[in-house]
C-alpha positions, -999 to 999 in steps of 0.1 A, spaced: -479 332 -154 -463 299 -143 -444 296 -111 -423 266 -99 -438 271 -64 -465 294 -52 -471 302 -15 -502 319 -3 -495 336 30 -465 358 39 -466 350 76 -437 333 92 -446 298 80 -450 309 44 -418 329 44 -399 302 61 -410 277 34 -404 300 5 -369 310 19 -358 273 21 -371 266 -14 -354 297 -28 -321 289 -11 -323 255 -28 -324 273 -62 -362 271 -68 -383 298 -82 -409 309 -56 -436 335 -56 -454 345 -23 -486 363 -23 -505 379 6 -536 400 9 -520 423 36 -499 454 31 -469 439 48 -453 406 56 -454 388 90 -491 378 94 -498 375 131 -462 385 139 -473 421 137 -460 455 147 -479 488 143 -464 523 146 -483 549 166 -467 583 170 -437 568 153 -434 542 182 -434 505 173 -460 484 191 -462 446 189 -498 435 190 -496 399 180 -470 379 199 -453 402 223 -420 384 222 -403 356 204 -393 324 221 -380 290 212 -357 261 220 -344 252 185 -308 264 181 -314 272 144 -344 294 153 -323 312 179 -295 317 154 -319 331 128 -333 356 153 -297 366 162 -290 371 125 -316 398 120 -294 428 110 -294 463 124 -318 457 153 -315 461 191 -322 425 203 -334 423 239 -325 389 253 -346 371 279 -374 397 275 -397 397 294 -374 397 323 -401 408 348 -433 387 350 -462 394 372 -491 370 379 -495 333 375 -523 334 350 -521 311 320 -498 325 294 -506 318 257 -474 298 254 -466 284 288 -434 268 277 -419 302 269 -407 304 305 -391 270 308 -353 269 313 -349 253 279 -364 283 261 -348 315 249 -369 347 248 -363 377 227 -379 411 220 -368 435 193 -367 472 201 -377 481 165 -407 457 166 -411 420 160 -419 424 123 -382 429 118 -380 391 120 -404 382 91 -391 411 71 -357 395 74 -371 362 63 -387 379 33 -354 395 21 -346 385 -15 -380 367 -20 -405 375 -47 -434 387 -24 -465 402 -39 -485 421 -12 -521 433 -14 -528 403 -36 -558 384 -26 -566 348 -39 -602 342 -44 -604 306 -58 -582 276 -65 -590 250 -92 -573 222 -110 -574 228 -148 -552 214 -176 -530 195 -152 -521 226 -131 -534 245 -101 -550 277 -111 -551 304 -84 -575 331 -94 -569 365 -78 -595 390 -68 -580 413 -94 -590 389 -122 -554 376 -128 -547 339 -125 -515 324 -113 -506 289 -125 -484 264 -106 -478 227 -101 -468 232 -65 -490 252 -42 -485 259 -4 -512 274 18 -497 290 49 -526 306 67 -548 300 97 -567 268 95 -600 284 87 -586 304 58 -568 274 44 -599 253 46 -619 278 25 -596 269 -4 -592 232 5 -628 221 6 -635 227 -31 -605 205 -39 -613 175 -18 -633 159 -47 -599 152 -63 -583 134 -34 -596 112 -5 -564 120 13 -570 157 11 -606 152 23 -593 133 54 -568 162 60 -596 187 57 -619 168 81 -590 166 107 -582 204 104 -619 212 107 -617 199 143 -588 222 152 -603 257 153 -581 287 159 -585 307 190 -595 344 187 -580 373 206 -594 408 210 -565 432 214 -563 468 226 -533 491 221 -534 518 248 -512 549 251 -506 570 282 -484 600 291 -449 591 303 -457 605 337 -481 577 347 -465 552 371 -440 529 355 -452 492 357 -428 470 377 -434 442 352 -428 436 315 -457 411 311 -487 407 334 -507 374 334 -538 381 355 -549 352 377 -586 360 383 -596 381 353 -628 377 335 -615 390 302 -578 397 302 -553 370 294 -522 392 291 -511 428 295 -477 437 280 -457 468 290 -448 473 253 -430 506 258 -405 489 281 -390 474 248 -385 508 231 -357 533 230 -369 567 242 -406 560 240 -429 589 234 -458 572 253 -462 546 279 -479 518 260 -498 488 272 -511 460 250 -541 442 264 -550 408 250 -583 391 259 -587 354 267 -599 331 240 -632 325 257 -640 362 264 -628 371 228 -652 345 213 -681 359 234 -674 395 222 -659 388 188 -687 406 168 -693 434 193 -683 469 183 -646 475 191 -654 505 213 -676 482 235 -650 455 241 -621 478 243 -638 498 270 -645 467 290 -609 455 288 -596 489 298 -619 490 328 -606 457 339 -570 469 334 -579 498 357 -591 474 384 -562 450 381 -533 474 376 -542 509 387 -569 535 378 -546 552 353 -546 521 331 -583 526 324 -577 561 311 -554 561 281 -550 592 259 -554 571 228 -564 536 219 -563 514 188 -579 479 185 -574 448 166 -597 418 162 -577 386 157 -603 361 146 -576 334 142 -549 344 167 -533 310 175 -539 273 179 -549 258 212 -519 241 227 -523 203 227 -541 203 194 -511 208 171 -502 182 145 -467 166 144 -458 180 110 -469 198 78 -490 182 52 -484 177 15 -509 159 -8 -505 149 -44 -533 160 -67 -542 152 -103 -518 161 -131 -488 158 -110 -498 188 -89 -494 191 -51 -508 210 -23 -488 217 9 -502 231 42 -480 248 68 -486 271 98 -484 271 136 -508 241 139 -484 219 119 -457 217 146 -456 210 183 -457 240 207 -475 265 186 -464 301 182 -439 317 159 -412 290 163 -438 263 153 -448 283 123 -412 287 112 -404 251 118 -435 239 99 -426 260 69 -390 248 68 -400 212 73 -425 214 45 -399 228 22 -375 200 30 -402 175 23 -410 191 -10 -374 191 -21 -369 154 -10 -401 143 -28 -394 162 -60 -357 154 -60 -360 128 -87 -374 154 -110 -348 180 -104 
């Protein structure tokens, strides 16, 4: 099977890139190992109630990004959420609360945004790439299923570590790609251990939407997720651990680190917060990029046989987060269209 463009990664960066290419009339196929689109922009349903367990809200300063969020159809958009903020601890995206930024939550869950980006695109889910090679003047993407996809133009839109697993075997073909790989190898993603905790509705209602603890050993953020929902069945908190604490406990059993985070929530919030009626956990090994380490733009490298490899993601635009991922994908697509324009 031959594709004009092949994108590996159906997170916001990959979908943004694919959407811009498709809108310019190009054939694009997006593949992802997951069961749904969105990557780290993730929502899970528990007792039929949406819970955002990656970013807990969207924010940005780009008018086009704002307009795109406002264009998501049939959702209840909550502007300037979180409205109530407690604590002066370090947020993951500190600029989110600047006066130049707009903040949004979505009552149906933040995955409504990447699902909207994916509309009309050829997206193949539960499709895992295992190897990339250059053969017969094309890039051959071998899938775990045994199938191979062939393209001249490949985009990797994944966390740095996952992209590098595919890039390193290709650096023998390009000194430029080797330099890119060496640079990216110095920008590791930050992990985040996350607990979703459900409580009866008769527990005290938090007076805040997001809590940033100031003197916590483990907790970076607690989101009052059910404050975003219409007629919630449970009070729900989402607990996100700091990068340092997450790294220290990354390979511990989930029941161990979730118990520790819940105990700390009980100390910092109230005793009831340590005693949920149900919990779920998620181990984000590659949650986000450390602010200040981002690159100024996406990367595209020419390879033998007229092939090319593009790289996009939140590390490839200033500011990090969902807006950066969207911007990097869109910028890469524009660059691809400009560079290939003579061949159109």
